[in-house]
mmCIF file of the C-alpha atoms, coordinates in Angstrom:
data_MODEL
# 
_entry.id   MODEL 
# 
loop_
_atom_site.group_PDB 
_atom_site.id 
_atom_site.type_symbol 
_atom_site.label_atom_id 
_atom_site.label_alt_id 
_atom_site.label_comp_id 
_atom_site.label_asym_id 
_atom_site.label_entity_id 
_atom_site.label_seq_id 
_atom_site.pdbx_PDB_ins_code 
_atom_site.Cartn_x 
_atom_site.Cartn_y 
_atom_site.Cartn_z 
_atom_site.occupancy 
_atom_site.B_iso_or_equiv 
_atom_site.pdbx_formal_charge 
_atom_site.auth_seq_id 
_atom_site.auth_comp_id 
_atom_site.auth_asym_id 
_atom_site.auth_atom_id 
_atom_site.pdbx_PDB_model_num 
ATOM 1   C CA . UNK A 1 1   ? -104.581 24.480 10.147  1.00 0.00 ? 1   UNK A CA 1 
ATOM 2   C CA . UNK A 1 2   ? -102.819 21.269 8.843   1.00 0.00 ? 2   UNK A CA 1 
ATOM 3   C CA . UNK A 1 3   ? -99.256  21.438 7.132   1.00 0.00 ? 3   UNK A CA 1 
ATOM 4   C CA . UNK A 1 4   ? -98.557  18.501 4.761   1.00 0.00 ? 4   UNK A CA 1 
ATOM 5   C CA . UNK A 1 5   ? -95.579  16.839 4.777   1.00 0.00 ? 5   UNK A CA 1 
ATOM 6   C CA . UNK A 1 6   ? -94.066  16.417 1.206   1.00 0.00 ? 6   UNK A CA 1 
ATOM 7   C CA . UNK A 1 7   ? -92.490  12.614 0.461   1.00 0.00 ? 7   UNK A CA 1 
ATOM 8   C CA . UNK A 1 8   ? -88.669  13.135 0.562   1.00 0.00 ? 8   UNK A CA 1 
ATOM 9   C CA . UNK A 1 9   ? -88.935  11.757 -2.762  1.00 0.00 ? 9   UNK A CA 1 
ATOM 10  C CA . UNK A 1 10  ? -90.919  14.243 -4.195  1.00 0.00 ? 10  UNK A CA 1 
ATOM 11  C CA . UNK A 1 11  ? -88.814  16.880 -2.978  1.00 0.00 ? 11  UNK A CA 1 
ATOM 12  C CA . UNK A 1 12  ? -85.915  15.434 -4.721  1.00 0.00 ? 12  UNK A CA 1 
ATOM 13  C CA . UNK A 1 13  ? -87.515  14.899 -7.997  1.00 0.00 ? 13  UNK A CA 1 
ATOM 14  C CA . UNK A 1 14  ? -88.500  19.089 -8.243  1.00 0.00 ? 14  UNK A CA 1 
ATOM 15  C CA . UNK A 1 15  ? -85.051  19.432 -7.180  1.00 0.00 ? 15  UNK A CA 1 
ATOM 16  C CA . UNK A 1 16  ? -84.355  17.435 -10.348 1.00 0.00 ? 16  UNK A CA 1 
ATOM 17  C CA . UNK A 1 17  ? -86.162  19.120 -12.856 1.00 0.00 ? 17  UNK A CA 1 
ATOM 18  C CA . UNK A 1 18  ? -84.995  22.533 -11.486 1.00 0.00 ? 18  UNK A CA 1 
ATOM 19  C CA . UNK A 1 19  ? -81.725  21.982 -11.979 1.00 0.00 ? 19  UNK A CA 1 
ATOM 20  C CA . UNK A 1 20  ? -82.098  20.068 -15.862 1.00 0.00 ? 20  UNK A CA 1 
ATOM 21  C CA . UNK A 1 21  ? -83.729  23.491 -16.379 1.00 0.00 ? 21  UNK A CA 1 
ATOM 22  C CA . UNK A 1 22  ? -80.929  25.868 -15.335 1.00 0.00 ? 22  UNK A CA 1 
ATOM 23  C CA . UNK A 1 23  ? -78.639  23.906 -17.394 1.00 0.00 ? 23  UNK A CA 1 
ATOM 24  C CA . UNK A 1 24  ? -80.621  23.882 -20.396 1.00 0.00 ? 24  UNK A CA 1 
ATOM 25  C CA . UNK A 1 25  ? -81.033  27.861 -19.948 1.00 0.00 ? 25  UNK A CA 1 
ATOM 26  C CA . UNK A 1 26  ? -77.227  28.099 -19.555 1.00 0.00 ? 26  UNK A CA 1 
ATOM 27  C CA . UNK A 1 27  ? -76.544  25.999 -23.020 1.00 0.00 ? 27  UNK A CA 1 
ATOM 28  C CA . UNK A 1 28  ? -78.773  28.671 -24.628 1.00 0.00 ? 28  UNK A CA 1 
ATOM 29  C CA . UNK A 1 29  ? -76.925  31.440 -23.747 1.00 0.00 ? 29  UNK A CA 1 
ATOM 30  C CA . UNK A 1 30  ? -73.871  30.300 -25.173 1.00 0.00 ? 30  UNK A CA 1 
ATOM 31  C CA . UNK A 1 31  ? -71.037  30.983 -22.660 1.00 0.00 ? 31  UNK A CA 1 
ATOM 32  C CA . UNK A 1 32  ? -67.737  31.393 -24.813 1.00 0.00 ? 32  UNK A CA 1 
ATOM 33  C CA . UNK A 1 33  ? -65.742  28.254 -25.293 1.00 0.00 ? 33  UNK A CA 1 
ATOM 34  C CA . UNK A 1 34  ? -61.382  28.647 -25.010 1.00 0.00 ? 34  UNK A CA 1 
ATOM 35  C CA . UNK A 1 35  ? -60.818  28.381 -28.676 1.00 0.00 ? 35  UNK A CA 1 
ATOM 36  C CA . UNK A 1 36  ? -57.756  25.832 -28.749 1.00 0.00 ? 36  UNK A CA 1 
ATOM 37  C CA . UNK A 1 37  ? -54.130  27.301 -29.267 1.00 0.00 ? 37  UNK A CA 1 
ATOM 38  C CA . UNK A 1 38  ? -52.895  28.636 -32.698 1.00 0.00 ? 38  UNK A CA 1 
ATOM 39  C CA . UNK A 1 39  ? -49.683  26.698 -33.644 1.00 0.00 ? 39  UNK A CA 1 
ATOM 40  C CA . UNK A 1 40  ? -47.165  27.912 -36.233 1.00 0.00 ? 40  UNK A CA 1 
ATOM 41  C CA . UNK A 1 41  ? -47.464  24.999 -38.207 1.00 0.00 ? 41  UNK A CA 1 
ATOM 42  C CA . UNK A 1 42  ? -51.542  25.160 -38.313 1.00 0.00 ? 42  UNK A CA 1 
ATOM 43  C CA . UNK A 1 43  ? -51.087  29.303 -39.552 1.00 0.00 ? 43  UNK A CA 1 
ATOM 44  C CA . UNK A 1 44  ? -48.765  28.043 -42.393 1.00 0.00 ? 44  UNK A CA 1 
ATOM 45  C CA . UNK A 1 45  ? -45.949  30.318 -40.954 1.00 0.00 ? 45  UNK A CA 1 
ATOM 46  C CA . UNK A 1 46  ? -42.233  29.269 -41.556 1.00 0.00 ? 46  UNK A CA 1 
ATOM 47  C CA . UNK A 1 47  ? -40.574  29.714 -38.535 1.00 0.00 ? 47  UNK A CA 1 
ATOM 48  C CA . UNK A 1 48  ? -36.250  30.853 -38.926 1.00 0.00 ? 48  UNK A CA 1 
ATOM 49  C CA . UNK A 1 49  ? -33.646  28.399 -37.988 1.00 0.00 ? 49  UNK A CA 1 
ATOM 50  C CA . UNK A 1 50  ? -29.905  28.086 -38.205 1.00 0.00 ? 50  UNK A CA 1 
ATOM 51  C CA . UNK A 1 51  ? -29.312  26.006 -40.936 1.00 0.00 ? 51  UNK A CA 1 
ATOM 52  C CA . UNK A 1 52  ? -27.312  28.323 -42.977 1.00 0.00 ? 52  UNK A CA 1 
ATOM 53  C CA . UNK A 1 53  ? -24.867  28.947 -39.766 1.00 0.00 ? 53  UNK A CA 1 
ATOM 54  C CA . UNK A 1 54  ? -21.274  27.180 -40.253 1.00 0.00 ? 54  UNK A CA 1 
ATOM 55  C CA . UNK A 1 55  ? -18.134  26.909 -42.158 1.00 0.00 ? 55  UNK A CA 1 
ATOM 56  C CA . UNK A 1 56  ? -18.278  25.675 -45.870 1.00 0.00 ? 56  UNK A CA 1 
ATOM 57  C CA . UNK A 1 57  ? -15.686  25.047 -48.218 1.00 0.00 ? 57  UNK A CA 1 
ATOM 58  C CA . UNK A 1 58  ? -16.249  24.462 -52.066 1.00 0.00 ? 58  UNK A CA 1 
ATOM 59  C CA . UNK A 1 59  ? -15.032  25.385 -56.006 1.00 0.00 ? 59  UNK A CA 1 
ATOM 60  C CA . UNK A 1 60  ? -16.787  26.981 -58.713 1.00 0.00 ? 60  UNK A CA 1 
ATOM 61  C CA . UNK A 1 61  ? -16.704  27.120 -62.628 1.00 0.00 ? 61  UNK A CA 1 
ATOM 62  C CA . UNK A 1 62  ? -18.278  29.463 -65.188 1.00 0.00 ? 62  UNK A CA 1 
ATOM 63  C CA . UNK A 1 63  ? -17.327  32.174 -67.728 1.00 0.00 ? 63  UNK A CA 1 
ATOM 64  C CA . UNK A 1 64  ? -16.143  35.787 -67.868 1.00 0.00 ? 64  UNK A CA 1 
ATOM 65  C CA . UNK A 1 65  ? -15.646  38.404 -69.794 1.00 0.00 ? 65  UNK A CA 1 
ATOM 66  C CA . UNK A 1 66  ? -14.220  41.968 -69.873 1.00 0.00 ? 66  UNK A CA 1 
ATOM 67  C CA . UNK A 1 67  ? -16.293  45.398 -70.691 1.00 0.00 ? 67  UNK A CA 1 
ATOM 68  C CA . UNK A 1 68  ? -19.662  45.647 -71.209 1.00 0.00 ? 68  UNK A CA 1 
ATOM 69  C CA . UNK A 1 69  ? -21.910  42.769 -69.600 1.00 0.00 ? 69  UNK A CA 1 
ATOM 70  C CA . UNK A 1 70  ? -23.249  40.363 -72.899 1.00 0.00 ? 70  UNK A CA 1 
ATOM 71  C CA . UNK A 1 71  ? -24.683  37.071 -73.292 1.00 0.00 ? 71  UNK A CA 1 
ATOM 72  C CA . UNK A 1 72  ? -22.352  36.215 -76.424 1.00 0.00 ? 72  UNK A CA 1 
ATOM 73  C CA . UNK A 1 73  ? -20.990  33.373 -74.780 1.00 0.00 ? 73  UNK A CA 1 
ATOM 74  C CA . UNK A 1 74  ? -18.241  33.559 -77.605 1.00 0.00 ? 74  UNK A CA 1 
ATOM 75  C CA . UNK A 1 75  ? -16.878  36.683 -75.506 1.00 0.00 ? 75  UNK A CA 1 
ATOM 76  C CA . UNK A 1 76  ? -16.585  34.757 -72.051 1.00 0.00 ? 76  UNK A CA 1 
ATOM 77  C CA . UNK A 1 77  ? -13.404  32.910 -71.353 1.00 0.00 ? 77  UNK A CA 1 
ATOM 78  C CA . UNK A 1 78  ? -13.089  30.057 -68.811 1.00 0.00 ? 78  UNK A CA 1 
ATOM 79  C CA . UNK A 1 79  ? -13.227  30.743 -64.918 1.00 0.00 ? 79  UNK A CA 1 
ATOM 80  C CA . UNK A 1 80  ? -12.700  28.688 -62.191 1.00 0.00 ? 80  UNK A CA 1 
ATOM 81  C CA . UNK A 1 81  ? -11.914  28.682 -58.222 1.00 0.00 ? 81  UNK A CA 1 
ATOM 82  C CA . UNK A 1 82  ? -12.234  27.348 -54.875 1.00 0.00 ? 82  UNK A CA 1 
ATOM 83  C CA . UNK A 1 83  ? -13.711  29.197 -52.161 1.00 0.00 ? 83  UNK A CA 1 
ATOM 84  C CA . UNK A 1 84  ? -13.842  28.929 -48.606 1.00 0.00 ? 84  UNK A CA 1 
ATOM 85  C CA . UNK A 1 85  ? -16.502  31.004 -45.997 1.00 0.00 ? 85  UNK A CA 1 
ATOM 86  C CA . UNK A 1 86  ? -18.534  30.949 -42.817 1.00 0.00 ? 86  UNK A CA 1 
ATOM 87  C CA . UNK A 1 87  ? -21.456  32.108 -42.632 1.00 0.00 ? 87  UNK A CA 1 
ATOM 88  C CA . UNK A 1 88  ? -24.156  32.808 -39.489 1.00 0.00 ? 88  UNK A CA 1 
ATOM 89  C CA . UNK A 1 89  ? -27.949  32.774 -39.522 1.00 0.00 ? 89  UNK A CA 1 
ATOM 90  C CA . UNK A 1 90  ? -30.044  35.494 -37.320 1.00 0.00 ? 90  UNK A CA 1 
ATOM 91  C CA . UNK A 1 91  ? -33.455  34.833 -37.800 1.00 0.00 ? 91  UNK A CA 1 
ATOM 92  C CA . UNK A 1 92  ? -34.235  34.862 -41.238 1.00 0.00 ? 92  UNK A CA 1 
ATOM 93  C CA . UNK A 1 93  ? -31.025  36.814 -41.928 1.00 0.00 ? 93  UNK A CA 1 
ATOM 94  C CA . UNK A 1 94  ? -27.912  35.428 -42.922 1.00 0.00 ? 94  UNK A CA 1 
ATOM 95  C CA . UNK A 1 95  ? -24.182  37.162 -42.714 1.00 0.00 ? 95  UNK A CA 1 
ATOM 96  C CA . UNK A 1 96  ? -20.911  35.636 -43.488 1.00 0.00 ? 96  UNK A CA 1 
ATOM 97  C CA . UNK A 1 97  ? -17.626  36.109 -45.244 1.00 0.00 ? 97  UNK A CA 1 
ATOM 98  C CA . UNK A 1 98  ? -15.418  34.160 -47.856 1.00 0.00 ? 98  UNK A CA 1 
ATOM 99  C CA . UNK A 1 99  ? -12.263  34.256 -49.272 1.00 0.00 ? 99  UNK A CA 1 
ATOM 100 C CA . UNK A 1 100 ? -11.842  32.858 -52.944 1.00 0.00 ? 100 UNK A CA 1 
ATOM 101 C CA . UNK A 1 101 ? -9.041   32.118 -55.415 1.00 0.00 ? 101 UNK A CA 1 
ATOM 102 C CA . UNK A 1 102 ? -9.808   32.544 -58.914 1.00 0.00 ? 102 UNK A CA 1 
ATOM 103 C CA . UNK A 1 103 ? -8.213   31.499 -62.336 1.00 0.00 ? 103 UNK A CA 1 
ATOM 104 C CA . UNK A 1 104 ? -9.167   33.144 -65.424 1.00 0.00 ? 104 UNK A CA 1 
ATOM 105 C CA . UNK A 1 105 ? -8.228   31.913 -69.124 1.00 0.00 ? 105 UNK A CA 1 
ATOM 106 C CA . UNK A 1 106 ? -8.092   34.394 -72.149 1.00 0.00 ? 106 UNK A CA 1 
ATOM 107 C CA . UNK A 1 107 ? -9.361   37.461 -70.200 1.00 0.00 ? 107 UNK A CA 1 
ATOM 108 C CA . UNK A 1 108 ? -7.956   40.558 -72.156 1.00 0.00 ? 108 UNK A CA 1 
ATOM 109 C CA . UNK A 1 109 ? -8.462   44.000 -71.627 1.00 0.00 ? 109 UNK A CA 1 
ATOM 110 C CA . UNK A 1 110 ? -8.067   45.941 -75.015 1.00 0.00 ? 110 UNK A CA 1 
ATOM 111 C CA . UNK A 1 111 ? -6.116   49.087 -74.151 1.00 0.00 ? 111 UNK A CA 1 
ATOM 112 C CA . UNK A 1 112 ? -5.587   50.555 -77.628 1.00 0.00 ? 112 UNK A CA 1 
ATOM 113 C CA . UNK A 1 113 ? -5.360   48.087 -81.113 1.00 0.00 ? 113 UNK A CA 1 
ATOM 114 C CA . UNK A 1 114 ? -2.443   45.687 -80.793 1.00 0.00 ? 114 UNK A CA 1 
ATOM 115 C CA . UNK A 1 115 ? -2.041   46.684 -76.752 1.00 0.00 ? 115 UNK A CA 1 
ATOM 116 C CA . UNK A 1 116 ? -3.605   45.013 -73.684 1.00 0.00 ? 116 UNK A CA 1 
ATOM 117 C CA . UNK A 1 117 ? -3.810   43.716 -70.352 1.00 0.00 ? 117 UNK A CA 1 
ATOM 118 C CA . UNK A 1 118 ? -4.016   39.935 -69.572 1.00 0.00 ? 118 UNK A CA 1 
ATOM 119 C CA . UNK A 1 119 ? -5.609   38.945 -66.146 1.00 0.00 ? 119 UNK A CA 1 
ATOM 120 C CA . UNK A 1 120 ? -5.142   35.099 -64.850 1.00 0.00 ? 120 UNK A CA 1 
ATOM 121 C CA . UNK A 1 121 ? -4.831   34.467 -61.324 1.00 0.00 ? 121 UNK A CA 1 
ATOM 122 C CA . UNK A 1 122 ? -7.121   36.524 -58.626 1.00 0.00 ? 122 UNK A CA 1 
ATOM 123 C CA . UNK A 1 123 ? -7.847   36.354 -55.024 1.00 0.00 ? 123 UNK A CA 1 
ATOM 124 C CA . UNK A 1 124 ? -11.130  37.791 -53.360 1.00 0.00 ? 124 UNK A CA 1 
ATOM 125 C CA . UNK A 1 125 ? -11.982  38.495 -49.819 1.00 0.00 ? 125 UNK A CA 1 
ATOM 126 C CA . UNK A 1 126 ? -15.883  39.339 -49.765 1.00 0.00 ? 126 UNK A CA 1 
ATOM 127 C CA . UNK A 1 127 ? -18.607  39.821 -47.406 1.00 0.00 ? 127 UNK A CA 1 
ATOM 128 C CA . UNK A 1 128 ? -21.786  38.170 -47.824 1.00 0.00 ? 128 UNK A CA 1 
ATOM 129 C CA . UNK A 1 129 ? -25.559  39.139 -46.771 1.00 0.00 ? 129 UNK A CA 1 
ATOM 130 C CA . UNK A 1 130 ? -28.747  37.904 -47.664 1.00 0.00 ? 130 UNK A CA 1 
ATOM 131 C CA . UNK A 1 131 ? -31.897  36.597 -46.451 1.00 0.00 ? 131 UNK A CA 1 
ATOM 132 C CA . UNK A 1 132 ? -33.216  32.672 -45.656 1.00 0.00 ? 132 UNK A CA 1 
ATOM 133 C CA . UNK A 1 133 ? -36.067  31.244 -47.313 1.00 0.00 ? 133 UNK A CA 1 
ATOM 134 C CA . UNK A 1 134 ? -36.035  27.675 -46.170 1.00 0.00 ? 134 UNK A CA 1 
ATOM 135 C CA . UNK A 1 135 ? -33.892  25.952 -48.141 1.00 0.00 ? 135 UNK A CA 1 
ATOM 136 C CA . UNK A 1 136 ? -32.524  28.840 -50.299 1.00 0.00 ? 136 UNK A CA 1 
ATOM 137 C CA . UNK A 1 137 ? -30.675  31.740 -49.669 1.00 0.00 ? 137 UNK A CA 1 
ATOM 138 C CA . UNK A 1 138 ? -30.655  34.832 -51.372 1.00 0.00 ? 138 UNK A CA 1 
ATOM 139 C CA . UNK A 1 139 ? -27.799  37.063 -50.980 1.00 0.00 ? 139 UNK A CA 1 
ATOM 140 C CA . UNK A 1 140 ? -25.587  39.841 -52.182 1.00 0.00 ? 140 UNK A CA 1 
ATOM 141 C CA . UNK A 1 141 ? -21.556  39.970 -51.881 1.00 0.00 ? 141 UNK A CA 1 
ATOM 142 C CA . UNK A 1 142 ? -18.902  42.508 -52.320 1.00 0.00 ? 142 UNK A CA 1 
ATOM 143 C CA . UNK A 1 143 ? -15.027  43.023 -51.213 1.00 0.00 ? 143 UNK A CA 1 
ATOM 144 C CA . UNK A 1 144 ? -11.994  43.447 -52.313 1.00 0.00 ? 144 UNK A CA 1 
ATOM 145 C CA . UNK A 1 145 ? -9.607   41.285 -55.208 1.00 0.00 ? 145 UNK A CA 1 
ATOM 146 C CA . UNK A 1 146 ? -6.272   41.372 -56.097 1.00 0.00 ? 146 UNK A CA 1 
ATOM 147 C CA . UNK A 1 147 ? -5.123   40.479 -59.744 1.00 0.00 ? 147 UNK A CA 1 
ATOM 148 C CA . UNK A 1 148 ? -1.950   39.734 -61.389 1.00 0.00 ? 148 UNK A CA 1 
ATOM 149 C CA . UNK A 1 149 ? -2.169   41.953 -64.845 1.00 0.00 ? 149 UNK A CA 1 
ATOM 150 C CA . UNK A 1 150 ? 0.152    41.055 -67.607 1.00 0.00 ? 150 UNK A CA 1 
ATOM 151 C CA . UNK A 1 151 ? 1.184    43.374 -70.520 1.00 0.00 ? 151 UNK A CA 1 
ATOM 152 C CA . UNK A 1 152 ? 0.497    41.766 -73.996 1.00 0.00 ? 152 UNK A CA 1 
ATOM 153 C CA . UNK A 1 153 ? 1.017    43.333 -77.657 1.00 0.00 ? 153 UNK A CA 1 
ATOM 154 C CA . UNK A 1 154 ? 2.547    46.682 -78.008 1.00 0.00 ? 154 UNK A CA 1 
ATOM 155 C CA . UNK A 1 155 ? 2.079    47.014 -73.850 1.00 0.00 ? 155 UNK A CA 1 
ATOM 156 C CA . UNK A 1 156 ? 5.220    47.135 -72.229 1.00 0.00 ? 156 UNK A CA 1 
ATOM 157 C CA . UNK A 1 157 ? 4.890    47.136 -68.454 1.00 0.00 ? 157 UNK A CA 1 
ATOM 158 C CA . UNK A 1 158 ? 5.714    44.288 -66.225 1.00 0.00 ? 158 UNK A CA 1 
ATOM 159 C CA . UNK A 1 159 ? 3.249    42.174 -64.967 1.00 0.00 ? 159 UNK A CA 1 
ATOM 160 C CA . UNK A 1 160 ? 2.074    43.429 -61.526 1.00 0.00 ? 160 UNK A CA 1 
ATOM 161 C CA . UNK A 1 161 ? -0.651   42.599 -58.969 1.00 0.00 ? 161 UNK A CA 1 
ATOM 162 C CA . UNK A 1 162 ? -3.476   45.245 -58.816 1.00 0.00 ? 162 UNK A CA 1 
ATOM 163 C CA . UNK A 1 163 ? -6.357   45.783 -56.223 1.00 0.00 ? 163 UNK A CA 1 
ATOM 164 C CA . UNK A 1 164 ? -10.084  46.454 -57.326 1.00 0.00 ? 164 UNK A CA 1 
ATOM 165 C CA . UNK A 1 165 ? -13.138  45.828 -55.924 1.00 0.00 ? 165 UNK A CA 1 
ATOM 166 C CA . UNK A 1 166 ? -15.760  43.071 -56.544 1.00 0.00 ? 166 UNK A CA 1 
ATOM 167 C CA . UNK A 1 167 ? -19.681  43.110 -55.980 1.00 0.00 ? 167 UNK A CA 1 
ATOM 168 C CA . UNK A 1 168 ? -22.455  40.843 -57.115 1.00 0.00 ? 168 UNK A CA 1 
ATOM 169 C CA . UNK A 1 169 ? -25.224  38.457 -55.682 1.00 0.00 ? 169 UNK A CA 1 
ATOM 170 C CA . UNK A 1 170 ? -26.403  35.011 -56.289 1.00 0.00 ? 170 UNK A CA 1 
ATOM 171 C CA . UNK A 1 171 ? -28.673  32.311 -54.937 1.00 0.00 ? 171 UNK A CA 1 
ATOM 172 C CA . UNK A 1 172 ? -27.720  29.120 -53.157 1.00 0.00 ? 172 UNK A CA 1 
ATOM 173 C CA . UNK A 1 173 ? -29.690  26.209 -52.702 1.00 0.00 ? 173 UNK A CA 1 
ATOM 174 C CA . UNK A 1 174 ? -29.556  23.238 -50.003 1.00 0.00 ? 174 UNK A CA 1 
ATOM 175 C CA . UNK A 1 175 ? -29.130  19.608 -51.996 1.00 0.00 ? 175 UNK A CA 1 
ATOM 176 C CA . UNK A 1 176 ? -28.908  17.744 -48.744 1.00 0.00 ? 176 UNK A CA 1 
ATOM 177 C CA . UNK A 1 177 ? -25.827  15.762 -47.165 1.00 0.00 ? 177 UNK A CA 1 
ATOM 178 C CA . UNK A 1 178 ? -24.743  18.980 -46.245 1.00 0.00 ? 178 UNK A CA 1 
ATOM 179 C CA . UNK A 1 179 ? -24.004  19.899 -50.148 1.00 0.00 ? 179 UNK A CA 1 
ATOM 180 C CA . UNK A 1 180 ? -25.430  23.383 -51.495 1.00 0.00 ? 180 UNK A CA 1 
ATOM 181 C CA . UNK A 1 181 ? -25.596  24.498 -54.808 1.00 0.00 ? 181 UNK A CA 1 
ATOM 182 C CA . UNK A 1 182 ? -25.133  28.283 -56.033 1.00 0.00 ? 182 UNK A CA 1 
ATOM 183 C CA . UNK A 1 183 ? -25.306  30.293 -59.044 1.00 0.00 ? 183 UNK A CA 1 
ATOM 184 C CA . UNK A 1 184 ? -23.733  33.737 -58.401 1.00 0.00 ? 184 UNK A CA 1 
ATOM 185 C CA . UNK A 1 185 ? -22.529  37.003 -61.124 1.00 0.00 ? 185 UNK A CA 1 
ATOM 186 C CA . UNK A 1 186 ? -19.965  39.318 -59.908 1.00 0.00 ? 186 UNK A CA 1 
ATOM 187 C CA . UNK A 1 187 ? -18.631  42.432 -61.187 1.00 0.00 ? 187 UNK A CA 1 
ATOM 188 C CA . UNK A 1 188 ? -14.609  43.411 -60.784 1.00 0.00 ? 188 UNK A CA 1 
ATOM 189 C CA . UNK A 1 189 ? -13.608  46.673 -61.276 1.00 0.00 ? 189 UNK A CA 1 
ATOM 190 C CA . UNK A 1 190 ? -10.334  47.663 -61.320 1.00 0.00 ? 190 UNK A CA 1 
ATOM 191 C CA . UNK A 1 191 ? -9.322   51.748 -61.000 1.00 0.00 ? 191 UNK A CA 1 
ATOM 192 C CA . UNK A 1 192 ? -6.401   53.972 -62.770 1.00 0.00 ? 192 UNK A CA 1 
ATOM 193 C CA . UNK A 1 193 ? -4.361   50.739 -63.709 1.00 0.00 ? 193 UNK A CA 1 
ATOM 194 C CA . UNK A 1 194 ? -0.813   52.029 -65.199 1.00 0.00 ? 194 UNK A CA 1 
ATOM 195 C CA . UNK A 1 195 ? 0.512    50.963 -67.912 1.00 0.00 ? 195 UNK A CA 1 
ATOM 196 C CA . UNK A 1 196 ? 2.944    51.970 -70.915 1.00 0.00 ? 196 UNK A CA 1 
ATOM 197 C CA . UNK A 1 197 ? 1.992    51.860 -74.843 1.00 0.00 ? 197 UNK A CA 1 
ATOM 198 C CA . UNK A 1 198 ? 4.503    52.527 -77.558 1.00 0.00 ? 198 UNK A CA 1 
ATOM 199 C CA . UNK A 1 199 ? 6.231    53.997 -74.542 1.00 0.00 ? 199 UNK A CA 1 
ATOM 200 C CA . UNK A 1 200 ? 3.464    56.493 -73.529 1.00 0.00 ? 200 UNK A CA 1 
ATOM 201 C CA . UNK A 1 201 ? 2.240    56.248 -69.872 1.00 0.00 ? 201 UNK A CA 1 
ATOM 202 C CA . UNK A 1 202 ? -1.491   55.735 -69.421 1.00 0.00 ? 202 UNK A CA 1 
ATOM 203 C CA . UNK A 1 203 ? -3.842   54.880 -66.634 1.00 0.00 ? 203 UNK A CA 1 
ATOM 204 C CA . UNK A 1 204 ? -7.229   52.976 -67.438 1.00 0.00 ? 204 UNK A CA 1 
ATOM 205 C CA . UNK A 1 205 ? -10.155  51.645 -65.684 1.00 0.00 ? 205 UNK A CA 1 
ATOM 206 C CA . UNK A 1 206 ? -11.003  48.364 -66.226 1.00 0.00 ? 206 UNK A CA 1 
ATOM 207 C CA . UNK A 1 207 ? -14.177  46.119 -65.581 1.00 0.00 ? 207 UNK A CA 1 
ATOM 208 C CA . UNK A 1 208 ? -14.704  42.144 -66.124 1.00 0.00 ? 208 UNK A CA 1 
ATOM 209 C CA . UNK A 1 209 ? -18.203  40.266 -65.791 1.00 0.00 ? 209 UNK A CA 1 
ATOM 210 C CA . UNK A 1 210 ? -18.579  36.693 -64.524 1.00 0.00 ? 210 UNK A CA 1 
ATOM 211 C CA . UNK A 1 211 ? -21.253  34.179 -63.958 1.00 0.00 ? 211 UNK A CA 1 
ATOM 212 C CA . UNK A 1 212 ? -20.479  30.799 -62.238 1.00 0.00 ? 212 UNK A CA 1 
ATOM 213 C CA . UNK A 1 213 ? -22.029  27.997 -60.741 1.00 0.00 ? 213 UNK A CA 1 
ATOM 214 C CA . UNK A 1 214 ? -20.543  26.736 -57.321 1.00 0.00 ? 214 UNK A CA 1 
ATOM 215 C CA . UNK A 1 215 ? -20.678  23.295 -55.115 1.00 0.00 ? 215 UNK A CA 1 
ATOM 216 C CA . UNK A 1 216 ? -20.179  24.117 -51.114 1.00 0.00 ? 216 UNK A CA 1 
ATOM 217 C CA . UNK A 1 217 ? -20.010  21.590 -48.578 1.00 0.00 ? 217 UNK A CA 1 
ATOM 218 C CA . UNK A 1 218 ? -21.126  22.647 -45.529 1.00 0.00 ? 218 UNK A CA 1 
ATOM 219 C CA . UNK A 1 219 ? -19.587  21.863 -42.068 1.00 0.00 ? 219 UNK A CA 1 
# 
């Protein structure tokens, strides 16, 4: 029996054909290809940052009325004040505290026809809690307020400071250059306020509403 020796060139050519066929079959099988990593920006997700953390000071101006809340601007007296506070952002949530001094013109509580109490100066200490939506902050607020109430008309009580409760909410938006603009609604209530009208002692619950706009500078 004769054994034929194949030329070396022929052997290598056969191996090349086999390799090409195997590669083609592997491509047809469709082995999974790792997907590119998905970033937050690709998914369109907003990542919370600490943009709202820090101290701030500012001022506010608006209107205040006593009794039931309404939209008649003629019932509102001018109110203005200054505030200072601190905010801390925790993820998308924002917590903070604020102190505020307020002056109000022509805020009069009618006790009886021809008798009442007038409020001008107030000091408030409030907490703030809200949700950060990028450059916008939606928040609620509440705390204690101390106001000076003065007798008017037939009221003969001496002027005195009274403690009350203040609560409300607002929206604040960053303008750039560490400035932010806010709009805020607050309701203030005083309970069991003592007074004397025409020689008779009485107690009354007093309530007022305010809507203001303010500008804050954040450090």
